[in-house]
C-alpha positions as CSV (number, residue, x, y, z in Angstrom):
1,M,17.4,-10.9,13.9
2,T,19.6,-9.8,11.0
3,G,23.0,-8.5,12.2
4,T,22.1,-5.9,14.9
5,T,18.8,-5.0,13.2
6,L,15.5,-6.4,14.4
7,V,13.1,-7.2,11.7
8,R,9.3,-7.2,12.4
9,R,6.9,-8.9,10.1
10,L,3.3,-7.7,10.2
11,A,0.1,-9.4,9.0
12,E,1.8,-12.7,8.2
13,E,0.1,-15.0,5.7
14,Q,1.1,-18.3,4.1
15,R,3.5,-16.9,1.5
16,L,4.2,-13.3,2.6
17,C,3.6,-10.7,5.3
18,G,1.7,-7.5,4.8
19,A,4.6,-5.4,5.8
20,T,8.2,-5.7,7.0
21,V,9.7,-3.2,9.4
22,A,13.5,-2.9,9.4
23,N,16.2,-0.2,9.7
24,G,13.7,2.6,10.3
25,L,11.6,1.7,7.3
26,V,8.2,0.0,6.6
27,F,8.1,-2.0,3.4
28,L,4.5,-2.7,2.3
29,A,3.7,-5.8,0.4
30,G,1.4,-5.3,-2.6
31,Q,-2.0,-4.6,-1.1
32,V,-5.2,-5.6,-3.0
33,A,-8.9,-5.1,-2.1
34,D,-10.6,-7.5,0.3
35,D,-13.8,-7.0,-1.8
36,A,-12.9,-7.7,-5.4
37,S,-16.4,-6.9,-6.5
38,L,-15.8,-3.2,-6.1
39,G,-14.8,-0.8,-8.9
40,A,-11.4,0.8,-9.1
41,E,-12.4,3.7,-6.8
42,G,-13.8,1.3,-4.1
43,Q,-10.9,-1.1,-4.4
44,T,-8.5,1.8,-3.9
45,A,-10.3,3.0,-0.8
46,D,-10.3,-0.5,0.6
47,I,-6.5,-0.8,-0.1
48,L,-5.8,2.6,1.5
49,A,-7.7,1.6,4.6
50,Q,-5.5,-1.6,4.8
51,I,-2.4,0.5,4.4
52,D,-3.6,2.8,7.2
53,A,-4.0,-0.3,9.4
54,L,-0.5,-1.7,8.5
55,L,1.2,1.6,9.1
56,A,-0.6,2.0,12.4
57,E,0.6,-1.4,13.5
58,A,4.1,-0.4,12.5
59,G,3.7,2.7,14.7
60,T,3.5,5.3,11.9
61,D,0.9,6.6,9.4
62,K,0.4,7.8,5.8
63,R,2.3,11.0,6.4
64,A,5.5,8.9,6.6
65,L,5.1,7.3,3.2
66,L,8.2,8.0,1.1
67,Q,7.3,6.1,-2.1
68,V,4.2,4.4,-3.5
69,Q,3.8,2.2,-6.5
70,I,0.3,1.6,-8.0
71,V,-0.6,-1.1,-10.6
72,L,-3.9,-0.7,-12.4
73,T,-5.1,-3.6,-14.6
74,D,-6.6,-0.9,-16.9
75,I,-4.9,2.5,-17.0
76,A,-8.4,4.0,-17.9
77,D,-9.2,3.4,-14.2
78,A,-6.7,6.1,-13.2
79,P,-9.3,8.8,-12.6
80,A,-11.4,6.5,-10.4
81,M,-8.3,5.4,-8.5
82,N,-7.2,9.1,-8.1
83,R,-10.5,10.1,-6.6
84,A,-10.0,7.7,-3.7
85,W,-6.3,8.6,-3.5
86,D,-7.1,12.3,-3.4
87,R,-9.6,11.9,-0.6
88,W,-7.1,9.9,1.4
89,L,-3.9,11.8,0.7
90,D,-2.5,14.3,3.2
91,P,-1.5,17.1,0.7
92,A,1.2,18.3,3.0
93,H,2.9,14.9,3.0
94,K,2.8,13.6,-0.6
95,P,5.0,10.5,-1.3
96,A,6.8,9.9,-4.6
97,R,4.4,7.9,-6.7
98,M,4.4,5.7,-9.8
99,T,1.3,4.4,-11.5
100,I,1.5,1.7,-14.2
101,E,-0.8,-0.7,-16.0
102,G,-0.2,-4.4,-15.5
103,K,-1.8,-7.8,-15.0
104,L,-2.6,-8.9,-11.4
105,V,-2.8,-12.5,-10.1
106,D,-6.6,-12.4,-9.7
107,P,-8.4,-10.9,-12.7
108,R,-11.1,-9.4,-10.4
109,W,-8.5,-7.1,-8.8
110,K,-8.3,-3.7,-10.5
111,V,-5.6,-2.1,-8.2
112,E,-2.6,-3.1,-6.3
113,I,-0.6,-0.7,-4.1
114,T,2.8,-1.1,-2.4
115,G,5.1,1.4,-0.8
116,I,7.8,2.3,1.6
117,A,7.4,4.5,4.7
118,L,9.5,5.8,7.6
119,A,9.1,3.9,10.8
120,P,9.7,5.2,14.3
121,R,13.0,4.3,15.8
């Protein structure tokens, strides 16, 4: 407990948790594909399914996303990533989004996605 605010940590691992819920917000850790052998489109779909599961555990869903940050190891993979994103996205509830190119911890990962969503109070 921090002050009068309860903090919930979801999908805890050794060094981090998959999401933190506090003050009416869900903070998603950087999500990467469980199957690193997939291409950028497949990895993105895998990550978005993980995000769906974390948001559901937090009591909300993708329509509550406020901001998303996407890191691609090769910006040329943006069209493939966007194909998976466009299939998943609710067009009536688009979050603010940033997409950049950068190195990821595991060179097999092509995509990492993090974000912030509203949580039910």
